[in-house]
C-alpha positions as CSV (number, residue, x, y, z in Angstrom):
1,X,-3.8,60.0,77.9
2,X,-0.9,57.8,79.3
3,X,-0.9,54.2,78.3
4,X,-0.7,51.5,81.0
5,X,1.4,49.1,78.9
6,X,4.7,49.4,76.9
7,X,6.7,47.3,74.4
8,X,8.4,44.4,76.2
9,X,5.9,44.2,79.2
10,X,4.6,40.9,80.3
11,X,0.9,41.0,80.2
12,X,-2.1,38.8,80.8
13,X,-4.9,38.7,78.3
14,X,-8.2,39.6,80.1
15,X,-10.7,38.9,77.4
16,X,-11.3,36.9,74.3
17,X,-10.4,33.3,73.2
18,X,-6.9,33.5,74.7
19,X,-8.1,34.8,78.1
20,X,-5.6,34.0,80.9
21,X,-2.6,33.8,78.5
22,X,0.6,35.5,79.8
23,X,2.9,36.8,77.0
24,X,5.1,39.7,76.0
25,X,4.0,42.8,74.1
26,X,5.8,43.0,70.7
27,X,4.4,46.3,69.6
28,X,2.1,49.1,70.7
29,X,-0.1,51.0,68.2
30,X,-1.1,54.1,70.2
31,X,-3.1,55.8,67.5
32,X,-5.4,52.7,67.3
33,X,-5.2,51.9,71.1
34,X,-4.1,48.4,70.2
35,X,-1.2,46.1,71.1
36,X,0.4,43.1,69.4
37,X,1.0,40.3,71.9
38,X,3.4,37.3,71.2
39,X,1.4,34.2,70.4
40,X,-2.0,35.7,70.9
41,X,-4.7,36.4,68.2
42,X,-2.8,34.4,65.5
43,X,-4.2,34.9,62.0
44,X,-3.4,32.7,59.0
45,X,-2.8,34.2,55.5
46,X,-2.6,31.8,52.6
47,X,-0.1,32.9,49.9
48,X,-0.7,32.1,46.3
49,X,2.1,30.5,44.2
50,X,4.2,33.1,42.3
51,X,7.6,33.3,40.6
52,X,9.2,34.6,43.7
53,X,7.4,32.0,45.9
54,X,6.9,28.9,43.7
55,X,5.7,26.8,46.6
56,X,3.1,29.2,47.9
57,X,2.7,29.0,51.6
58,X,0.9,29.8,54.8
59,X,1.8,32.8,56.9
60,X,0.8,32.8,60.5
61,X,1.0,36.2,62.2
62,X,-0.2,38.0,65.4
63,X,-3.0,40.4,64.9
64,X,-3.5,43.4,67.2
65,X,-5.9,43.3,70.1
66,X,-7.4,46.2,72.1
67,X,-5.2,47.7,74.8
68,X,-8.1,47.4,77.4
69,X,-8.0,43.6,77.0
70,X,-4.5,43.2,78.6
71,X,-3.1,43.9,82.0
72,X,0.5,44.1,83.2
73,X,1.6,41.1,85.2
74,X,3.5,41.5,88.5
75,X,4.5,38.5,90.5
76,X,2.3,36.2,88.3
77,X,-0.9,38.2,88.8
78,X,-2.5,40.9,86.7
79,X,-2.6,44.4,88.1
80,X,-3.7,47.9,87.2
81,X,-1.2,50.7,86.8
82,X,-0.9,54.0,88.7
83,X,1.2,56.9,87.5
84,X,3.2,58.7,90.2
85,X,5.3,61.8,90.1
86,X,8.1,61.8,92.7
87,X,9.4,64.9,94.4
88,X,12.5,65.0,92.2
89,X,10.3,65.4,89.1
90,X,10.5,61.8,87.7
91,X,7.4,60.1,86.6
92,X,6.9,56.3,87.0
93,X,4.4,53.6,86.4
94,X,3.6,51.7,89.6
95,X,1.6,48.5,90.1
96,X,-1.5,49.1,92.2
97,X,-1.1,45.6,93.8
98,X,2.1,45.6,95.8
99,X,3.3,49.1,94.7
100,X,6.2,47.7,92.6
101,X,7.7,50.2,90.2
102,X,7.3,49.0,86.6
103,X,9.1,51.7,84.6
104,X,10.3,55.2,84.8
105,X,8.6,57.3,82.1
106,X,10.4,60.6,82.7
107,X,13.8,61.0,84.4
108,X,14.3,63.6,87.2
109,X,14.5,67.1,85.8
110,X,17.9,68.8,86.2
111,X,17.7,72.0,88.2
112,X,19.4,74.9,86.6
113,X,22.3,75.9,89.0
114,X,24.0,78.1,86.4
115,X,21.8,81.1,87.0
116,X,22.1,81.0,90.8
117,X,25.9,80.5,90.8
118,X,26.6,83.6,88.7
119,X,27.7,86.6,90.8
120,X,28.8,90.0,89.6
């Protein structure tokens, strides 16, 4: 099943404590259907003192959220995504609201002219 978001997309969080936040996707985890969004779902990990880290410390890191809880943002508003195949064979992601092209997934296929140009 094709995914409606990609790394680098600006998305709006649609559910959870950070609902309404607009941020960039840092990573997509397709096997888990989750994404990591910059500044959203921050988790704190306390690190114990050790020889390599004598001061200890606190590590703050983004945790993944489910892919269904984010929507791509086009012109400041969240939108759904439609996948369209053009006549030249290229496949693109298109915003439902406004019809703006978001990303080309597959370039146009090259037609094989070698076989038709051979003459004996």
